[in-house]
C-alpha positions in Angstrom: 66.8 130.1 74.5 69.0 133.1 75.2 69.8 134.2 78.7 71.6 137.2 80.3 74.1 136.7 83.2 75.3 139.5 85.4 77.7 137.9 88.0 78.3 139.2 91.5 81.8 140.2 92.7 81.9 137.5 95.4 81.5 134.7 92.9 83.9 133.4 90.2 82.0 132.4 87.0 83.2 130.0 84.3 81.3 129.7 81.0 81.6 126.4 79.1 80.3 126.3 75.5 80.1 122.8 74.1 82.6 121.6 76.8 85.1 124.4 76.2 85.9 127.3 78.5 84.8 130.6 76.9 84.7 133.1 79.8 85.9 133.1 83.3 86.2 135.7 86.1 84.3 137.7 88.7 81.8 140.4 88.0 81.1 139.3 84.4 78.0 140.3 82.4 77.1 138.5 79.1 74.5 136.9 76.9 74.7 133.2 76.4 72.8 130.4 74.5 71.4 128.2 77.2 71.2 124.8 75.3 74.9 124.7 74.6 76.3 126.7 77.6 77.2 125.5 81.1 77.7 128.1 83.9 79.9 127.3 86.9 79.5 129.5 90.0 82.2 129.3 92.6 82.1 131.5 95.8 85.4 133.3 96.4 84.5 135.3 99.5 85.6 134.1 103.0 83.2 131.6 104.5 82.6 131.0 108.2 82.0 127.3 109.0 80.8 126.6 112.5 81.1 123.0 113.8 80.1 121.0 116.8 80.7 117.3 117.4 81.4 114.8 120.2 84.6 113.0 120.9 86.1 110.7 123.6 89.2 111.4 125.7 91.9 108.9 126.6 90.1 108.1 129.8 86.8 107.3 127.9 85.0 110.5 128.8 82.7 112.1 126.3 83.3 115.7 125.3 81.5 118.2 123.1 83.8 120.2 120.9 82.5 123.5 119.5 84.4 125.9 117.2 84.5 127.7 113.9 86.6 127.5 110.7 87.0 130.3 108.3 88.2 129.6 104.8 88.0 130.9 101.2 88.5 129.4 97.7 91.7 130.8 96.2 91.7 128.5 93.1 88.1 128.3 91.9 89.0 126.5 88.6 90.7 123.7 90.6 87.7 123.6 92.9 85.4 123.4 90.0 87.4 120.5 88.5 86.9 118.5 91.8 83.3 119.4 92.6 80.3 120.3 90.5 79.5 124.0 91.0 77.3 124.3 87.9 74.1 126.4 88.1 70.9 126.7 86.0 69.6 129.9 84.4 68.3 131.0 87.8 71.7 130.6 89.5 70.7 127.6 91.6 73.3 124.8 92.0 72.3 121.6 90.1 74.1 119.3 92.7 74.9 119.2 96.4 78.7 119.3 95.8 79.0 122.9 97.1 78.0 121.6 100.5 80.5 118.9 100.4 83.4 121.3 101.0 82.0 122.2 104.5 81.4 118.5 105.3 84.9 117.5 104.2 86.5 120.3 106.2 84.4 119.4 109.4 85.3 115.8 109.0 89.0 116.7 108.6 88.8 118.9 111.7 87.1 116.1 113.7 89.8 113.6 112.7 92.6 115.9 113.9 90.7 116.8 117.1 90.1 113.1 117.8 93.8 112.3 117.3 94.7 114.9 119.9 92.0 114.2 122.5 92.9 110.5 122.5 96.3 111.5 124.0 94.7 113.5 126.8 92.5 112.7 129.8 89.4 114.6 130.7 90.9 117.3 132.9 93.8 117.9 130.5 91.5 118.1 127.6 89.4 120.8 129.3 92.5 122.7 130.1 94.2 122.4 126.7 91.9 124.4 124.4 94.7 126.8 123.2 97.1 123.9 122.6 94.5 121.9 120.8 93.5 124.8 118.6 97.1 125.4 117.6 97.9 121.8 116.8 94.7 121.3 114.8 95.1 124.5 112.9 98.7 123.6 111.9 97.5 120.1 110.8 94.8 121.6 108.7 97.2 124.0 106.9 99.4 121.0 106.1 96.5 118.8 105.0 96.5 117.7 101.3 92.7 118.2 101.3 93.1 122.0 101.5 95.4 122.1 98.5 93.3 119.6 96.5 90.2 121.7 96.9 92.0 125.0 96.1 91.2 126.4 99.6 93.0 128.7 102.0 92.5 128.4 105.8 92.0 131.9 107.2 91.2 131.1 110.8 90.5 128.2 113.0 89.3 128.4 116.7 87.9 126.0 119.2 85.3 128.0 121.2 84.5 125.4 123.9 85.3 121.9 125.0 82.6 120.7 127.4 81.9 117.4 129.1 78.4 115.9 129.4 76.2 117.2 132.1 76.8 114.3 134.5 80.5 114.6 134.2 80.3 118.3 134.5 78.4 118.0 137.7 80.9 115.5 139.0 83.8 117.9 138.1 82.0 120.8 139.7 81.4 118.7 142.8 85.1 117.8 142.9 86.2 121.3 142.3 83.7 122.6 144.8 85.1 120.2 147.4 88.6 121.3 146.5 87.6 124.9 146.9 85.9 124.3 150.2 88.9 122.4 151.3 91.2 125.2 150.3 88.8 127.6 152.0 89.0 125.5 155.2 92.8 125.4 154.9 92.9 129.1 154.3 90.7 129.6 157.4 93.0 127.3 159.4 96.0 129.1 158.1 94.5 132.4 159.1 93.8 131.0 162.6 97.2 129.6 162.9 98.7 132.9 161.6 96.6 134.8 164.1 97.7 132.4 166.9 101.3 132.7 165.8 101.0 136.4 165.6 99.4 136.5 169.1 102.2 134.3 170.4 104.8 136.6 168.7 103.1 139.6 170.3 103.1 138.0 173.7 106.7 137.0 173.4 107.6 140.5 172.3 105.7 141.8 175.3 107.5 139.4 177.7 110.8 140.2 176.1 110.1 143.9 176.5 109.2 143.4 180.1 112.4 141.4 180.7 114.4 144.1 178.9 112.7 146.8 181.0 113.3 144.8 184.2 117.0 144.4 183.2 117.2 148.1 182.6 115.5 148.9 185.9 118.0 146.6 187.6 120.9 148.2 185.9 119.6 151.6 186.8 119.2 150.5 190.5 122.7 148.9 190.4 124.1 152.1 189.0 122.3 154.2 191.6 123.6 151.9 194.4 127.1 152.0 192.9 126.9 155.8 192.6 125.6 156.0 196.2 128.3 153.6 197.4 131.0 155.6 195.6 129.6 158.8 197.0 129.6 157.3 200.5 133.2 156.1 200.0 134.2 159.5 198.8 132.3 161.1 201.7 134.0 158.8 204.2 137.3 159.4 202.7 136.7 163.2 202.8 135.6 162.9 206.4 138.6 160.8 207.3 140.8 163.3 205.6 139.1 166.2 207.5 139.5 164.3 210.7 143.1 163.7 210.0 143.5 167.4 209.2 141.7 168.3 212.4 143.9 165.9 214.3 147.0 167.4 212.8 145.6 170.9 213.5 144.8 170.0 217.1 148.2 168.5 217.4 149.7 171.7 216.0 147.4 173.7 218.3 148.4 171.6 221.2 152.1 172.0 220.4 151.5 175.8 219.9 149.7 176.1 223.3 152.4 174.0 224.9 155.0 176.3 223.3 153.0 179.4 224.3 152.6 178.1 227.8 156.3 177.3 228.0 157.1 180.7 226.6 154.8 182.5 229.0 156.2 180.5 231.8 159.7 181.4 230.8 158.6 185.0 230.3 156.9 185.0 233.8 159.9 183.5 235.3 162.1 186.1 233.6 159.8 188.9 234.8 159.7 187.4 238.3 163.4 187.1 238.3 163.6 190.7 237.1 161.2 191.9 239.8 163.0 189.9 242.4 166.2 191.3 241.3 164.8 194.8 241.4 163.2 194.2 244.8 166.5 193.0 246.1 168.1 196.1 244.7 165.5 198.4 246.2 165.2 196.5 249.4 167.4 198.8 251.5 166.4 202.1 249.7 164.2 204.6 251.4 160.6 204.7 250.1 160.8 208.4 249.7 163.8 208.0 247.5 162.0 205.4 245.4 159.0 207.6 245.1 161.2 210.5 244.0 162.9 208.2 241.5 159.5 207.1 240.2 158.6 210.7 239.6 161.4 211.2 237.2 160.2 211.4 233.7 156.6 211.5 235.0 154.1 214.0 233.4 152.5 216.9 235.4 149.2 215.2 235.9 150.8 212.2 237.6 152.9 214.4 239.8 149.7 216.4 240.8 147.9 213.1 241.4 150.8 212.0 243.6 150.6 215.3 245.5 146.8 214.8 246.0 147.6 211.3 247.3 150.0 212.7 249.9 147.4 215.4 250.8 144.9 212.7 251.4 147.2 210.8 253.6 147.7 213.9 255.7 144.1 215.0 255.6 143.8 215.0 259.3 146.6 217.6 259.6 145.1 220.0 257.0 142.4 222.3 258.1 141.2 223.8 254.8 142.4 223.1 251.2 141.5 225.3 248.3 141.9 224.1 244.7 141.7 226.4 241.7 139.0 225.6 239.1 141.6 225.9 236.3 143.6 223.0 237.9 140.5 220.8 238.2 139.5 221.6 234.6 143.0 220.7 233.4 143.0 217.4 235.3 139.5 216.5 234.1 140.4 217.0 230.5 143.4 214.9 230.8 
């Protein structure tokens, strides 16, 4: 009739004796009289509650929602007042009320998820997992059910939102077609880009050739201009040289004419002088002229004149002797 209870730290125990609370708390150890005692065992550790259910979107497409809810009981006495957590002497619950918490939480989650999915179509539902998680989590924390059961929501997450296999295949097919279309467009874009790049390269080559041709033409024009300028300068220089030569020839001609005129005048003057002398010496004896010419004449010329007279009278001279000293003196001179 007497039993011993040693409670675990993860459970909150309440001992009722004849309908009145006698003990409560976690980690208790005590003897009790079984016929008049009721033991309530409430878990106070965090509990992971996985869930999975099906819902329909705004465009009538069926989805499977999978997630997990983590909670714990923070007011076990209030929870025990709402649900039956009494156990027998072996610690086994005497009712199925402890499982009702999970069912009620899952139902509440399903209601909130359903409210949100009815606002979204299939594609938006698949793409709004984070938004859906945030909205449902906020709604759970504000729900009266959580407070009435003495619970605390620790974490809520939606792990997956999946369509049925047929819809998934259709979506995959659509996405696959879009991907293939994008791949084709990317291939076309690459081809167009390559063609455009090739056209740009060709235009650059043509522009480069045109620029080079313009440069060559400018260089040739500059060469021709330089050559023309050089020819003009050369012609100008030659013309100036010709003009200088003409002036020089004119000056030479004037000089020659002047020299000729001067020589002519000089010759006329000498001829006049000679004529005057000849007229003066016309009636003078040659011997006298010769004697006058010997005046101021050196000895060699006088001796030469003497030899000349000897030669003129050679027929009258039988023998002529000339001293070697005289010949040596004449030869040296």
